[in-house]
C-alpha positions as CSV (number, residue, x, y, z in Angstrom):
1,M,138.0,-12.6,63.1
2,N,140.7,-14.8,61.3
3,A,142.0,-18.0,62.9
4,R,145.2,-15.7,64.3
5,G,142.4,-14.0,66.1
6,F,141.8,-14.8,69.7
7,A,139.4,-13.6,72.0
8,I,139.6,-14.3,76.2
9,A,136.8,-14.1,78.3
10,A,138.0,-13.8,81.9
11,C,135.7,-14.8,85.4
12,F,133.1,-13.3,86.0
13,T,132.7,-11.0,88.7
14,L,130.5,-3.5,86.7
15,A,131.9,-0.5,85.5
16,G,135.0,-0.4,83.3
17,G,135.9,1.0,79.5
18,A,137.9,-0.3,76.6
19,A,142.0,1.1,76.7
20,V,142.4,1.5,73.6
21,A,141.0,3.4,70.9
22,S,137.7,3.0,69.1
23,T,137.5,1.0,65.8
24,P,134.1,-1.3,64.5
25,V,135.6,-3.8,66.2
26,V,136.3,-2.0,69.3
27,D,133.3,-0.4,69.3
28,R,131.1,-3.6,68.4
29,V,133.3,-5.6,71.2
30,D,132.5,-2.7,73.8
31,G,128.7,-2.7,73.0
32,L,128.4,-6.2,73.1
33,M,129.6,-6.5,76.9
34,R,128.0,-3.1,77.9
35,D,125.0,-4.6,77.1
36,L,125.6,-8.3,79.0
37,V,126.5,-5.8,81.9
38,S,123.6,-4.2,81.8
39,R,121.3,-7.2,81.7
40,N,123.4,-8.7,84.4
41,L,124.8,-11.2,82.1
42,F,128.2,-10.9,82.1
43,Q,131.2,-9.8,85.6
44,G,134.2,-9.9,85.4
45,A,137.6,-9.4,82.2
46,V,137.2,-9.4,78.6
47,V,140.4,-8.7,76.4
48,V,140.7,-9.4,72.5
49,G,143.2,-8.7,70.1
50,T,144.8,-9.7,66.7
51,G,147.8,-10.9,65.5
52,G,149.1,-10.7,68.8
53,R,147.8,-6.7,68.9
54,I,145.7,-6.2,71.7
55,D,142.5,-4.4,70.1
56,Y,140.4,-4.3,73.3
57,A,141.0,-5.2,76.8
58,A,138.2,-4.3,80.1
59,G,136.9,-5.0,83.1
60,F,132.9,-5.3,84.2
61,G,131.8,-5.1,87.8
62,F,133.5,-6.0,91.2
63,A,136.8,-8.6,92.3
64,E,135.7,-8.0,95.4
65,I,132.7,-6.9,95.7
66,A,131.8,-5.9,99.8
67,R,135.5,-4.2,99.2
68,R,134.6,-3.4,96.0
69,V,137.9,-3.5,94.8
70,P,137.0,-3.2,90.7
71,F,138.0,-6.3,88.3
72,T,140.0,-5.0,85.4
73,P,142.1,-7.0,83.0
74,D,144.8,-7.3,85.5
75,T,142.9,-9.3,88.1
76,R,144.0,-12.4,88.8
77,T,141.3,-14.9,89.3
78,D,140.6,-18.7,88.7
79,G,139.8,-19.1,85.1
80,A,137.9,-22.2,86.7
81,S,137.1,-24.7,83.7
82,M,136.8,-21.6,81.4
83,A,140.7,-22.8,80.0
84,K,139.6,-26.2,78.6
85,T,138.0,-24.7,75.9
86,F,140.3,-22.2,74.9
87,T,143.1,-24.8,75.0
88,A,141.2,-27.6,72.9
89,A,140.0,-24.6,70.7
90,A,143.8,-24.1,70.3
91,L,144.8,-27.8,69.7
92,L,142.5,-28.4,67.0
93,Q,143.1,-25.5,64.9
94,L,147.2,-27.0,65.2
95,A,145.6,-30.5,64.4
96,A,143.7,-28.1,61.8
97,E,147.0,-26.6,60.3
98,Q,149.4,-30.1,60.6
99,R,151.2,-28.9,63.1
100,D,150.3,-31.0,66.1
101,D,149.0,-34.3,66.5
102,L,146.0,-35.4,68.7
103,D,147.0,-39.0,68.6
104,A,150.5,-38.1,69.6
105,P,151.5,-39.8,73.3
106,V,151.3,-36.9,75.9
107,R,154.4,-38.4,77.4
108,G,156.1,-37.2,74.5
109,I,154.9,-33.3,75.2
110,L,155.2,-33.9,79.1
111,P,157.6,-36.3,79.9
112,E,155.9,-36.3,83.6
113,C,153.1,-38.0,82.8
114,L,153.3,-41.1,83.6
115,H,150.9,-42.8,81.9
116,P,152.4,-44.2,78.5
117,T,148.8,-44.8,76.5
118,T,147.7,-41.7,77.6
119,R,147.3,-39.5,74.2
120,V,146.1,-35.9,73.8
121,R,143.0,-36.7,72.6
122,H,142.1,-38.7,75.0
123,L,142.7,-35.8,77.7
124,L,140.9,-33.4,75.6
125,V,137.9,-35.8,75.6
126,H,138.5,-36.2,79.5
127,S,139.0,-40.4,78.5
128,A,142.1,-40.6,80.0
129,G,140.6,-42.9,83.2
130,L,142.5,-39.5,85.4
131,P,141.9,-39.1,89.3
132,N,139.6,-37.1,89.8
133,Y,139.3,-33.7,91.4
134,E,138.7,-35.0,94.9
135,W,142.1,-37.0,94.4
136,F,143.9,-33.6,93.7
137,D,142.0,-31.8,96.6
138,S,142.9,-34.5,99.2
139,R,146.3,-34.1,98.7
140,V,146.4,-30.3,98.7
141,P,146.9,-28.6,102.3
142,K,143.8,-26.3,103.5
143,G,144.8,-22.5,102.3
144,E,147.1,-23.8,99.8
145,V,146.3,-23.0,96.1
146,R,145.5,-25.2,93.8
147,T,147.2,-24.6,90.2
148,N,147.6,-27.1,86.9
149,G,152.3,-27.4,87.9
150,R,150.6,-28.4,91.7
151,D,148.4,-30.7,89.7
152,L,151.0,-32.4,87.2
153,A,153.7,-32.9,90.0
154,L,151.0,-34.6,92.1
155,V,150.0,-36.3,89.1
156,T,153.5,-37.8,88.8
157,R,154.9,-37.9,92.3
158,G,151.7,-40.1,93.3
159,A,151.6,-41.8,90.1
160,P,148.0,-42.9,90.0
161,R,147.1,-45.7,88.0
162,P,144.6,-44.6,85.6
163,N,140.9,-45.7,86.9
164,S,140.1,-47.1,84.2
165,T,141.8,-47.8,79.9
166,A,142.2,-44.2,78.3
167,G,139.8,-44.6,75.0
168,P,136.5,-44.6,73.7
169,R,135.2,-47.2,75.6
170,L,135.9,-45.1,78.5
171,C,134.6,-41.8,77.4
172,V,131.2,-44.0,76.1
173,R,131.3,-45.8,79.7
174,Q,131.4,-42.2,81.8
175,C,129.0,-40.5,79.2
176,G,126.1,-43.5,80.5
177,L,126.2,-44.2,76.1
């Protein structure tokens, strides 16, 4: 698949079918996914496309096993940390195409960001010194959904100072190197 192609595998939670015509790519993806499902290595939804067109979309398994609610490509779900991988890949691709600057201040993209020294690169390598999940979790009432927008609003309102200086030294310290 070329640089403009994309593949999104969302969440992990067995029986769905491709919603598009058979092509060599669709057949290959479908065969791979069904093999993984048959070996209990995948449950969830997969969407693959090229140039803004969806080539393959299928759900596998159950989003809610107890109620036997099937997983489909339209099933809403928490993608956990998967978004980080796709976001990083997109940003690195934009940087390679010189359409983005990894050393740009985050504040130039998100004016709400109250940390003027934080760069895009710091967020990508988790060296921005931002608070951990517990800080966010303690500020969201029980039973309410946590979203990225809500987390950004919490950082904006709460304005926690980075727990250390952003940059490589923080990364080295956090990684124990």
